[in-house]
C-alpha positions as a Markdown table, in Angstrom:
| # | Residue | x | y | z |
|---|---|---|---|---|
| 1 | Met | -3.2 | -17.6 | 21.0 |
| 2 | Ser | -6.3 | -19.2 | 19.6 |
| 3 | Ser | -6.6 | -19.9 | 16.2 |
| 4 | Asn | -10.2 | -19.0 | 16.2 |
| 5 | Ser | -10.0 | -16.0 | 18.9 |
| 6 | Pro | -12.6 | -13.1 | 18.8 |
| 7 | Val | -11.9 | -10.1 | 16.8 |
| 8 | Ala | -13.4 | -7.0 | 16.4 |
| 9 | Val | -13.6 | -5.0 | 13.2 |
| 10 | Leu | -14.3 | -0.5 | 13.6 |
| 11 | Gly | -15.4 | 0.5 | 10.2 |
| 12 | Leu | -17.3 | -1.5 | 7.9 |
| 13 | Gly | -16.5 | 0.6 | 4.0 |
| 14 | Ala | -16.0 | -1.5 | 1.0 |
| 15 | Met | -12.3 | -2.8 | 3.2 |
| 16 | Gly | -13.6 | -3.3 | 6.4 |
| 17 | Thr | -16.5 | -5.6 | 5.6 |
| 18 | Ala | -14.3 | -7.6 | 3.5 |
| 19 | Leu | -11.8 | -7.6 | 6.5 |
| 20 | Ala | -14.9 | -8.8 | 9.2 |
| 21 | Thr | -16.2 | -11.7 | 6.6 |
| 22 | Ala | -12.6 | -13.4 | 6.0 |
| 23 | Phe | -12.4 | -13.5 | 9.9 |
| 24 | Leu | -16.0 | -14.7 | 10.0 |
| 25 | Thr | -15.2 | -17.2 | 7.4 |
| 26 | Gly | -12.4 | -17.9 | 9.3 |
| 27 | Gly | -14.0 | -19.2 | 12.5 |
| 28 | His | -13.4 | -15.9 | 14.7 |
| 29 | Pro | -16.2 | -14.9 | 16.6 |
| 30 | Thr | -16.7 | -11.5 | 15.0 |
| 31 | Thr | -17.8 | -7.9 | 16.8 |
| 32 | Val | -18.8 | -5.1 | 14.1 |
| 33 | Trp | -19.5 | -1.4 | 14.5 |
| 34 | Asn | -19.7 | 1.3 | 12.0 |
| 35 | Arg | -21.1 | 4.8 | 12.1 |
| 36 | Thr | -23.9 | 3.9 | 9.9 |
| 37 | Pro | -25.3 | 0.8 | 11.7 |
| 38 | Gly | -27.2 | -0.6 | 8.5 |
| 39 | Lys | -23.9 | -1.7 | 7.3 |
| 40 | Ala | -23.8 | -4.4 | 9.6 |
| 41 | Val | -26.8 | -6.3 | 8.8 |
| 42 | Pro | -25.0 | -8.8 | 6.1 |
| 43 | Leu | -22.1 | -9.5 | 8.3 |
| 44 | Val | -24.8 | -10.5 | 11.3 |
| 45 | Ala | -26.5 | -12.8 | 8.8 |
| 46 | Leu | -23.1 | -14.5 | 8.9 |
| 47 | Gly | -22.8 | -14.7 | 12.4 |
| 48 | Ala | -21.3 | -11.4 | 13.3 |
| 49 | Thr | -22.1 | -9.4 | 16.6 |
| 50 | Arg | -23.3 | -5.8 | 15.7 |
| 51 | Ala | -21.9 | -3.5 | 18.6 |
| 52 | Asp | -24.2 | -0.8 | 19.3 |
| 53 | Asp | -20.9 | 1.5 | 19.9 |
| 54 | Val | -17.2 | 1.5 | 20.0 |
| 55 | Ala | -16.6 | 1.0 | 23.7 |
| 56 | Ala | -19.0 | -2.3 | 23.1 |
| 57 | Ala | -17.0 | -3.4 | 20.3 |
| 58 | Val | -13.5 | -2.9 | 21.5 |
| 59 | Thr | -14.0 | -4.7 | 24.8 |
| 60 | Ala | -15.6 | -7.7 | 22.7 |
| 61 | Ser | -12.1 | -8.6 | 22.0 |
| 62 | Glu | -8.5 | -8.8 | 22.9 |
| 63 | Leu | -7.7 | -7.8 | 18.7 |
| 64 | Val | -9.3 | -4.8 | 17.5 |
| 65 | Val | -8.8 | -3.9 | 14.1 |
| 66 | Val | -9.4 | -0.7 | 12.7 |
| 67 | Cys | -10.4 | 0.4 | 8.9 |
| 68 | Leu | -11.7 | 3.5 | 8.3 |
| 69 | Leu | -11.9 | 6.5 | 6.3 |
| 70 | Asp | -8.5 | 8.2 | 7.1 |
| 71 | His | -6.2 | 9.3 | 9.8 |
| 72 | Ala | -8.5 | 12.0 | 11.6 |
| 73 | Ser | -11.6 | 9.5 | 11.9 |
| 74 | Val | -9.0 | 6.9 | 13.4 |
| 75 | His | -8.5 | 9.4 | 16.3 |
| 76 | Ala | -11.9 | 10.7 | 16.3 |
| 77 | Thr | -13.0 | 7.4 | 16.7 |
| 78 | Leu | -10.3 | 5.9 | 19.1 |
| 79 | Glu | -9.6 | 8.8 | 21.5 |
| 80 | Pro | -13.1 | 8.4 | 23.3 |
| 81 | Val | -12.6 | 4.9 | 24.2 |
| 82 | Ala | -8.9 | 5.2 | 25.2 |
| 83 | Ala | -8.8 | 3.5 | 28.6 |
| 84 | Glu | -11.3 | 0.7 | 27.4 |
| 85 | Leu | -8.6 | -0.1 | 25.0 |
| 86 | Ala | -5.8 | -0.4 | 27.6 |
| 87 | Gly | -4.3 | -3.9 | 27.7 |
| 88 | Arg | -5.7 | -4.8 | 24.4 |
| 89 | Ala | -3.9 | -5.0 | 20.6 |
| 90 | Leu | -4.9 | -2.3 | 18.0 |
| 91 | Val | -4.4 | -3.1 | 14.4 |
| 92 | Asn | -4.8 | -0.1 | 12.3 |
| 93 | Leu | -5.1 | -0.9 | 8.8 |
| 94 | Thr | -6.6 | 2.8 | 7.6 |
| 95 | Asn | -4.4 | 3.8 | 4.8 |
| 96 | Gly | -2.1 | 6.5 | 6.1 |
| 97 | Thr | 1.4 | 7.8 | 6.2 |
| 98 | Pro | 4.7 | 6.9 | 7.9 |
| 99 | Ala | 4.5 | 10.0 | 10.2 |
| 100 | Gln | 0.7 | 9.2 | 10.8 |
| 101 | Ala | 1.3 | 5.8 | 12.0 |
| 102 | Arg | 4.2 | 6.9 | 14.4 |
| 103 | Glu | 1.9 | 9.5 | 15.9 |
| 104 | Thr | -0.8 | 6.8 | 16.4 |
| 105 | Ala | 1.4 | 4.9 | 17.8 |
| 106 | Ala | 3.0 | 7.4 | 20.3 |
| 107 | Trp | -0.8 | 8.2 | 21.2 |
| 108 | Ala | -1.2 | 4.3 | 22.1 |
| 109 | Ala | 1.6 | 3.9 | 23.9 |
| 110 | Ala | 0.8 | 7.1 | 26.4 |
| 111 | His | -2.5 | 5.0 | 27.2 |
| 112 | Gly | -1.1 | 1.4 | 27.3 |
| 113 | Ile | -2.7 | -0.3 | 24.1 |
| 114 | Ala | -0.5 | -2.3 | 22.1 |
| 115 | Tyr | -0.2 | -0.6 | 18.5 |
| 116 | Val | 0.7 | -2.2 | 15.2 |
| 117 | Asp | 0.1 | -0.4 | 12.1 |
| 118 | Gly | -0.9 | -2.0 | 8.6 |
| 119 | Gly | -0.9 | -1.9 | 4.7 |
| 120 | Ile | -3.1 | -3.5 | 3.0 |
| 121 | Met | -1.8 | -4.5 | -0.3 |
| 122 | Ala | -5.5 | -6.0 | -1.9 |
| 123 | Val | -8.3 | -4.7 | -3.1 |
| 124 | Pro | -11.5 | -6.2 | -1.3 |
| 125 | Pro | -12.2 | -8.9 | -3.2 |
| 126 | Gly | -9.0 | -10.4 | -2.8 |
| 127 | Ile | -9.0 | -10.3 | 1.1 |
| 128 | Gly | -8.5 | -14.0 | 2.3 |
| 129 | Thr | -7.1 | -15.2 | -0.6 |
| 130 | Asp | -4.0 | -16.3 | -1.8 |
| 131 | Gln | -3.4 | -13.0 | -3.7 |
| 132 | Ala | -3.4 | -10.8 | -0.6 |
| 133 | Phe | -1.0 | -9.8 | 1.2 |
| 134 | Val | -0.4 | -7.3 | 4.2 |
| 135 | Leu | 2.3 | -5.4 | 6.1 |
| 136 | Tyr | 2.4 | -4.7 | 9.6 |
| 137 | Ser | 4.9 | -2.6 | 11.9 |
| 138 | Gly | 5.3 | -1.9 | 15.4 |
| 139 | Ala | 4.6 | -3.7 | 18.2 |
| 140 | Glu | 6.0 | -7.0 | 17.7 |
| 141 | Glu | 4.9 | -9.3 | 20.4 |
| 142 | Ala | 1.1 | -8.2 | 20.0 |
| 143 | Phe | 1.7 | -9.2 | 16.3 |
| 144 | Ala | 3.1 | -12.3 | 17.0 |
| 145 | Ala | 0.3 | -13.1 | 19.6 |
| 146 | His | -2.5 | -12.3 | 16.9 |
| 147 | Arg | -0.8 | -13.3 | 13.9 |
| 148 | Pro | -2.9 | -16.5 | 13.6 |
| 149 | Ala | -6.4 | -14.5 | 12.9 |
| 150 | Leu | -4.5 | -11.6 | 11.1 |
| 151 | Glu | -3.2 | -14.6 | 8.6 |
| 152 | Arg | -6.7 | -14.7 | 7.6 |
| 153 | Leu | -6.4 | -11.6 | 5.5 |
| 154 | Gly | -3.7 | -12.4 | 3.5 |
| 155 | Ala | 0.0 | -13.8 | 3.8 |
| 156 | Ala | 1.0 | -11.4 | 7.0 |
| 157 | His | 4.5 | -9.7 | 6.9 |
| 158 | Phe | 6.2 | -7.7 | 9.7 |
| 159 | Val | 8.5 | -5.3 | 8.2 |
| 160 | Gly | 9.8 | -3.7 | 11.5 |
| 161 | Ala | 9.2 | -2.7 | 15.3 |
| 162 | Asp | 8.8 | 1.2 | 14.0 |
| 163 | Ala | 5.5 | 1.5 | 13.6 |
| 164 | Gly | 5.9 | 3.8 | 10.4 |
| 165 | Leu | 7.5 | 0.9 | 8.2 |
| 166 | Ala | 4.0 | -0.5 | 7.1 |
| 167 | Ala | 3.0 | 2.8 | 5.8 |
| 168 | Leu | 6.6 | 3.2 | 4.2 |
| 169 | His | 6.3 | 0.1 | 2.2 |
| 170 | Asp | 2.7 | 0.4 | 1.3 |
| 171 | Ile | 3.4 | 3.6 | -0.2 |
| 172 | Ala | 6.4 | 2.7 | -1.8 |
| 173 | Leu | 4.7 | -0.2 | -3.5 |
| 174 | Leu | 1.5 | 1.9 | -4.5 |
| 175 | Ser | 3.9 | 4.6 | -6.0 |
| 176 | Gly | 5.4 | 2.2 | -8.2 |
| 177 | Met | 1.8 | 0.7 | -8.9 |
| 178 | Tyr | 1.0 | 4.2 | -9.8 |
| 179 | Gly | 4.0 | 5.2 | -11.9 |
| 180 | Met | 3.7 | 1.8 | -13.8 |
| 181 | Phe | -0.4 | 2.7 | -14.5 |
| 182 | Ala | 0.9 | 5.9 | -15.7 |
| 183 | Gly | 3.0 | 4.4 | -18.4 |
| 184 | Val | 0.0 | 2.1 | -19.3 |
| 185 | Phe | -2.6 | 5.1 | -19.7 |
| 186 | His | 0.0 | 7.0 | -21.7 |
| 187 | Ala | 1.0 | 4.1 | -24.0 |
| 188 | Leu | -3.2 | 3.5 | -24.3 |
| 189 | Ala | -3.8 | 6.8 | -25.1 |
| 190 | Leu | -1.0 | 7.0 | -28.0 |
| 191 | Val | -2.2 | 3.9 | -29.7 |
| 192 | Gly | -5.6 | 5.2 | -29.7 |
| 193 | Thr | -4.7 | 7.9 | -32.0 |
| 194 | Glu | -4.3 | 5.8 | -34.5 |
| 195 | Lys | -7.4 | 3.2 | -33.9 |
| 196 | Val | -5.1 | 0.4 | -32.7 |
| 197 | Pro | -7.7 | -1.5 | -30.5 |
| 198 | Ala | -6.2 | -1.2 | -26.7 |
| 199 | Thr | -7.4 | -5.2 | -26.1 |
| 200 | Glu | -5.2 | -5.8 | -29.2 |
| 201 | Phe | -2.5 | -3.8 | -27.9 |
| 202 | Ala | -2.4 | -5.3 | -24.0 |
| 203 | Pro | -1.0 | -8.6 | -24.3 |
| 204 | Met | 2.1 | -6.8 | -26.2 |
| 205 | Leu | 2.3 | -4.5 | -23.6 |
| 206 | Thr | 1.8 | -6.6 | -20.8 |
| 207 | Ser | 4.6 | -8.9 | -22.0 |
| 208 | Trp | 7.4 | -5.6 | -22.4 |
| 209 | Ile | 6.4 | -4.6 | -19.0 |
| 210 | Gly | 7.2 | -7.9 | -17.5 |
| 211 | Ala | 10.4 | -8.4 | -19.4 |
| 212 | Met | 11.3 | -4.6 | -18.0 |
| 213 | Ala | 10.1 | -5.5 | -14.7 |
| 214 | Ala | 12.6 | -8.4 | -14.7 |
| 215 | Gly | 15.1 | -6.0 | -14.3 |
| 216 | Ile | 14.1 | -4.5 | -10.5 |
| 217 | Pro | 16.3 | -6.5 | -8.6 |
| 218 | His | 19.4 | -5.6 | -10.4 |
| 219 | Met | 18.6 | -1.5 | -9.8 |
| 220 | Ala | 18.1 | -2.3 | -6.4 |
| 221 | Ala | 21.5 | -3.9 | -6.5 |
| 222 | Gln | 22.8 | -0.5 | -8.0 |
| 223 | Val | 21.1 | 1.9 | -5.2 |
| 224 | Ala | 22.3 | -0.8 | -2.6 |
| 225 | Ser | 26.3 | -0.1 | -4.0 |
| 226 | Gly | 25.9 | 2.9 | -5.4 |
| 227 | Asp | 27.5 | 1.9 | -8.1 |
| 228 | Phe | 25.3 | 2.9 | -11.7 |
| 229 | Thr | 27.9 | 1.6 | -13.8 |
| 230 | Asp | 27.5 | -1.6 | -13.2 |
| 231 | Gly | 26.0 | -4.1 | -15.6 |
| 232 | Val | 25.1 | -1.0 | -17.8 |
| 233 | Val | 23.4 | -1.8 | -21.2 |
| 234 | Ser | 21.9 | 1.4 | -22.3 |
| 235 | Asn | 23.2 | 4.3 | -20.5 |
| 236 | Ala | 21.5 | 7.6 | -18.8 |
| 237 | Ala | 22.6 | 10.1 | -21.7 |
| 238 | Met | 21.4 | 7.7 | -25.1 |
| 239 | Gln | 18.2 | 7.1 | -23.0 |
| 240 | Ala | 18.2 | 11.4 | -22.5 |
| 241 | Ala | 19.0 | 11.6 | -25.7 |
| 242 | Ala | 15.8 | 9.5 | -26.9 |
| 243 | Phe | 13.3 | 10.3 | -24.4 |
| 244 | Gly | 12.5 | 13.9 | -26.3 |
| 245 | Asn | 10.9 | 11.7 | -28.8 |
| 246 | Leu | 8.8 | 10.3 | -26.6 |
| 247 | Leu | 7.3 | 13.7 | -25.8 |
| 248 | Arg | 7.3 | 14.9 | -29.4 |
| 249 | Thr | 5.4 | 12.0 | -30.5 |
| 250 | Ala | 2.5 | 12.5 | -27.8 |
| 251 | Asp | 2.4 | 16.0 | -29.2 |
| 252 | Asp | 2.4 | 15.3 | -32.6 |
| 253 | Gln | -0.6 | 12.5 | -32.1 |
| 254 | Gly | -2.4 | 15.4 | -30.2 |
| 255 | Ile | -2.4 | 13.9 | -26.4 |
| 256 | Ser | -0.8 | 15.0 | -23.5 |
| 257 | Gly | 2.5 | 14.3 | -22.1 |
| 258 | Glu | 2.1 | 15.3 | -18.9 |
| 259 | Leu | 2.1 | 11.6 | -17.4 |
| 260 | Ile | 5.8 | 10.9 | -18.4 |
| 261 | Ala | 7.1 | 14.5 | -19.0 |
| 262 | Pro | 8.4 | 14.8 | -15.3 |
| 263 | Leu | 10.8 | 12.0 | -15.7 |
| 264 | Arg | 12.5 | 14.3 | -18.6 |
| 265 | Pro | 14.0 | 17.1 | -16.3 |
| 266 | Leu | 15.8 | 14.3 | -14.2 |
| 267 | Leu | 17.4 | 12.8 | -16.9 |
| 268 | Asp | 18.8 | 15.6 | -18.2 |
| 269 | Arg | 19.9 | 16.6 | -14.9 |
| 270 | Leu | 21.6 | 13.4 | -14.1 |
| 271 | Val | 23.7 | 13.8 | -17.6 |
| 272 | Ala | 24.8 | 17.5 | -16.6 |
| 273 | Glu | 25.8 | 15.9 | -13.4 |
| 274 | Gly | 28.2 | 13.6 | -14.7 |
| 275 | Gly | 25.9 | 10.4 | -14.8 |
| 276 | Gly | 25.4 | 10.0 | -18.6 |
| 277 | Ala | 28.1 | 6.9 | -18.4 |
| 278 | Gly | 25.6 | 4.9 | -15.8 |
| 279 | Asp | 22.3 | 3.6 | -15.8 |
| 280 | Val | 19.1 | 5.7 | -15.7 |
| 281 | Thr | 18.7 | 4.2 | -11.5 |
| 282 | Gly | 20.8 | 7.0 | -10.8 |
| 283 | Ile | 17.9 | 9.1 | -10.8 |
| 284 | Val | 16.8 | 7.8 | -7.2 |
| 285 | Glu | 20.2 | 9.6 | -5.8 |
| 286 | Leu | 18.8 | 12.8 | -7.4 |
| 287 | Leu | 15.3 | 12.4 | -6.2 |
| 288 | Lys | 17.0 | 12.5 | -2.3 |
| 289 | Lys | 18.7 | 15.6 | -3.3 |
| 290 | Pro | 15.8 | 17.7 | -5.1 |
| 291 | Ala | 17.0 | 20.7 | -7.7 |
């Protein structure tokens, strides 16, 4: 596939606009469509072609990239043009779940469409920069054929032929991010009760979180082996005993503990089920068998 092959982009929200801009600045003839036509005006000024309808957009290129509001809007937009999409590569970068990705892949297969699902690991201003990467799964041949164009968006990582795997990786990464944010929000609220400036505390918090994140590969190795006693330096029983102080301090300082409270019953359960001598990573197994 030519490095400056045509691309069609459906959906011109903040992310869709960023995607189309990256294709345009990368030298790809880009056709754009949005339910609200006015959103295409800045892109047309950059050289994009505005399609009057979805059918005109999808027939303008062998590669059709979709970035819409949600799973329902993807199907509402694409189902009427299934015949026009046949034989083309459809890359869906709309945020969704693994089950939704597999459902769309099955629909696409039934209509002769090469389907690739994707998960964007960047905010719109990061698209096309070294900080962005995008996860892809599904039709590997279609992905490989259009990889030069997709690399314009950010580093392209193909994670498997199962169309649901990109969404799985995406949601897992976002889960890690939101879990971290939860702790950060709680920490900032806590020091703020004593008038400690957030900007003053932030460098210490950043350094601490970075040091703790360095342990993730070891945690992953424990999960892979199933041996949660390997390399333990702070066992689960000790951490469970101390965790109550986090909640008591929040209560004493007059802030909500609801962001960190859900970890308490899991720690207690881990100890009660005999995992006290091991690492807190054992909680991963508890999550697979909810109480």
